C-alpha positions in Angstrom: -0.4 -2.1 16.9 3.1 -3.1 17.9 5.3 -0.9 19.9 7.4 1.5 18.0 11.0 2.6 18.7 12.3 6.0 18.8 15.8 6.5 17.5 18.5 6.0 20.1 21.9 7.0 18.5 23.8 4.8 21.1 22.0 1.7 19.9 21.6 2.4 16.2 24.7 4.8 15.5 22.5 7.0 13.5 22.9 10.6 14.8 20.1 12.9 13.4 22.3 16.0 14.6 25.1 15.1 12.3 25.4 16.0 8.5 23.4 13.7 6.4 26.5 12.8 4.4 28.3 11.6 7.6 25.4 9.3 8.4 25.2 8.0 4.9 28.9 7.2 5.1 28.4 5.2 8.3 25.6 3.4 6.4 27.9 2.6 3.4 30.5 1.4 6.0 28.2 -0.9 7.7 28.2 0.7 11.1 24.5 1.8 11.3 22.0 -0.7 12.3 19.0 -1.8 10.3 16.8 0.2 12.6 19.1 3.2 12.2 19.0 3.0 8.6 15.2 3.2 8.6 15.1 6.2 11.0 17.6 7.8 8.5 15.1 7.3 5.6 12.4 8.8 7.5 14.3 11.8 8.2 15.2 12.3 4.7 11.5 11.8 3.7 10.5 14.6 6.1 13.2 16.9 4.5 12.0 16.2 0.9 8.1 16.2 1.7 7.2 19.1 -0.5 9.2 17.7 -3.5 7.8 14.3 -3.2 4.3 15.5 -2.9 4.6 17.7 -5.9 5.8 14.7 -7.9 3.0 12.5 -6.6 0.5 15.1 -7.8 1.9 15.3 -11.2 1.7 11.6 -11.5 -1.9 11.6 -10.0 -3.1 14.2 -12.6 -1.5 12.5 -15.4 -3.0 9.1 -14.5 -6.5 10.6 -13.9 -6.4 11.7 -17.6 -4.4 9.2 -19.3 -4.4 5.8 -17.5 -7.0 3.4 -19.1 -7.2 1.4 -15.8 -7.6 4.6 -13.6 -10.3 6.3 -15.9 -12.2 3.0 -16.3 -12.3 2.8 -12.5 -13.2 6.4 -12.1 -16.3 6.1 -14.4 -17.3 3.0 -12.6 -17.1 4.8 -9.3 -19.2 7.6 -10.7 -21.9 5.3 -12.0 -22.4 4.3 -8.4 -22.8 7.8 -7.3 -19.2 8.5 -6.0 -16.6 10.9 -7.1 -13.0 10.6 -7.3 -10.6 13.4 -8.6 -8.0 15.6 -7.2 -10.0 17.0 -4.5 -10.3 13.7 -2.6 -7.3 11.8 -4.0 -4.4 13.4 -2.0 -0.9 13.0 -1.7 0.8 13.2 1.7 3.9 11.9 3.5 3.1 8.6 5.4 5.6 8.3 8.2 7.0 4.7 8.7 7.9 3.5 12.2 10.1 0.7 13.2 8.5 -2.0 15.6 10.3 -3.6 18.5 10.6 -6.9 16.4 12.7 -5.1 13.8 9.8 -4.8 11.2 8.8 -1.5 9.6 5.4 -0.4 9.3 5.0 1.5 6.1 2.2 2.0 3.3 1.7 3.1 -0.2 -1.7 4.4 0.1 -5.2 4.1 1.9 -8.9 4.5 1.2 -11.4 6.0 3.6 -15.1 6.0 3.0 -15.4 9.6 4.6 -12.3 11.2 3.2 -11.1 9.5 -0.1 -7.9 8.0 -1.2 -4.5 8.7 0.3 -1.4 8.3 -1.8 1.9 8.2 0.3 4.2 10.4 -1.6 7.4 9.1 0.1 6.6 5.7 -1.0 6.2 6.3 -4.8 8.9 4.7 -6.8 7.7 5.8 -10.2 4.5 6.5 -12.2 3.8 2.9 -12.7 3.9 2.1 -9.1 1.6 5.0 -8.3 -0.9 3.7 -11.0 -0.9 0.2 -9.2 -1.6 1.9 -5.9 -4.3 4.1 -7.1 -6.0 1.4 -9.0 -5.8 -0.7 -5.8 -7.5 2.0 -3.7 -10.1 2.7 -6.5 -11.2 -0.9 -6.4 -11.7 -0.4 -2.6 -13.8 2.8 -3.5 -16.0 0.8 -6.0 -16.4 -2.1 -3.5 -17.6 0.3 -0.8 -20.1 2.0 -3.0 -21.5 -1.4 -4.2 -21.5 -3.4 -1.0 -20.7 -1.1 2.1 -17.7 -2.7 3.2 -17.1 -3.2 7.0 -13.5 -1.8 6.9 -12.6 -2.3 10.6 -13.8 -5.9 10.6 -16.1 -5.3 13.6 -19.0 -7.2 11.9 -17.3 -9.5 9.7 -13.5 -9.7 8.6 -14.7 -11.4 5.4 -15.5 -8.1 3.9 -12.0 -6.8 4.4 -10.5 -9.9 3.1 -12.7 -10.1 -0.1 -12.0 -6.5 -1.0 -8.3 -6.9 -0.4 -8.2 -10.0 -2.5 -10.0 -8.1 -5.5 -7.8 -4.9 -5.0 -4.5 -6.9 -5.3 -5.9 -8.9 -8.2 -7.2 -6.2 -10.4 -4.9 -3.4 -9.6 -1.8 -5.0 -11.4 0.3 -4.9 -8.4 0.7 -8.7 -8.5 1.6 -9.1 -12.3 4.7 -11.2 -12.7 7.1 -8.4 -13.9 6.2 -6.5 -10.7 6.9 -9.4 -8.3 10.0 -10.5 -10.2 11.9 -7.3 -10.9 10.6 -5.1 -7.7 10.3 -7.8 -5.2 12.6 -10.5 -6.3 10.2 -13.3 -6.6 10.9 -15.2 -9.7 8.5 -18.1 -9.1 6.8 -19.3 -12.2 4.0 -21.5 -11.0 1.2 -20.0 -8.9 3.1 -16.6 -8.6 0.0 -14.4 -9.1 -2.3 -16.3 -6.8 0.4 -16.5 -4.0 1.0 -12.7 -4.3 -2.7 -11.9 -4.0 -3.3 -14.2 -1.1 -0.1 -12.9 0.6 -1.0 -9.2 0.2 -4.5 -9.9 1.3 -3.6 -11.7 4.6 -1.1 -8.8 5.3 -3.9 -6.2 5.0 -6.5 -8.2 6.9 -3.8 -8.4 9.8 -3.9 -4.7 10.1 -7.6 -4.7 11.0 -8.4 -4.0 14.6 -10.6 -7.1 14.8 -7.8 -9.4 13.4 -6.1 -11.6 16.1 -3.0 -12.6 14.3 -1.6 -14.2 10.9 -3.4 -17.4 11.6 -6.7 -15.7 12.1 -6.0 -13.5 8.9 -5.1 -16.4 6.8 -8.2 -18.4 7.9 -10.5 -15.5 6.9 -8.8 -15.1 3.5 -9.1 -18.8 2.7 -12.8 -18.9 3.6 -13.6 -16.2 0.9 -10.9 -17.1 -1.7 -12.8 -19.0 -4.2 -15.7 -16.5 -4.5 -13.7 -13.4 -4.3 -10.8 -14.4 -6.6 -13.3 -15.3 -9.2 -15.0 -11.9 -8.9 -13.5 -9.5 -11.5 -16.1 -6.7 -11.3 -16.2 -4.0 -12.6 -13.7 -5.5 -15.1 -14.6 -8.5 -17.3 -11.0 -10.1 -16.5 -7.8 -9.4 -15.0 -6.0 -7.1 -17.6 -2.9 -5.9 -15.5 
């Protein structure tokens, strides 16, 4: 993992001891650095943690009852002997951190074979976004029950690459409207494929066994044809 930067008011012009509105005014006036803005966001997330977790849990419970995609994946996980419900799909605040190169390490969710699914309450934009995130992690759960995925990549990074391709493809997070209106990608040709490939590469790069982006790209390309064609447990890409 990269080195992470603690906030230094002298460098960022964000002072966590000052009133929030004063820091907000400084941000609007352009006097706070990009790094300082991220530190401000993280502090506000911590303050609103209870509120965000409650909203996340309400969205989760609604989706478990009414989302066709979530209900379908839940049934398929149960058919393989697994169980996903409110006891092991949990909402928590996931701290983001600013790296020395200026990038921000932040996640929307995660899957652990031992614990279940994590939904990052502070990253939830709306119920639709949570549905995509939950579906993504449920595909990982199904894949693990079906094939016992090597998540750390110690044996074979191709496992991670394949499940990331499938999760991004089947969850709905790469559909055109999500890419266009949320991420500003208005490309009309190969947009879906490029989104799936990009997100798979980013996820593989986070594995301890991955050396760099070149390594991640190579592994994703090696499994692309077979994994992109695999729509199980769905019959096709519906989202």
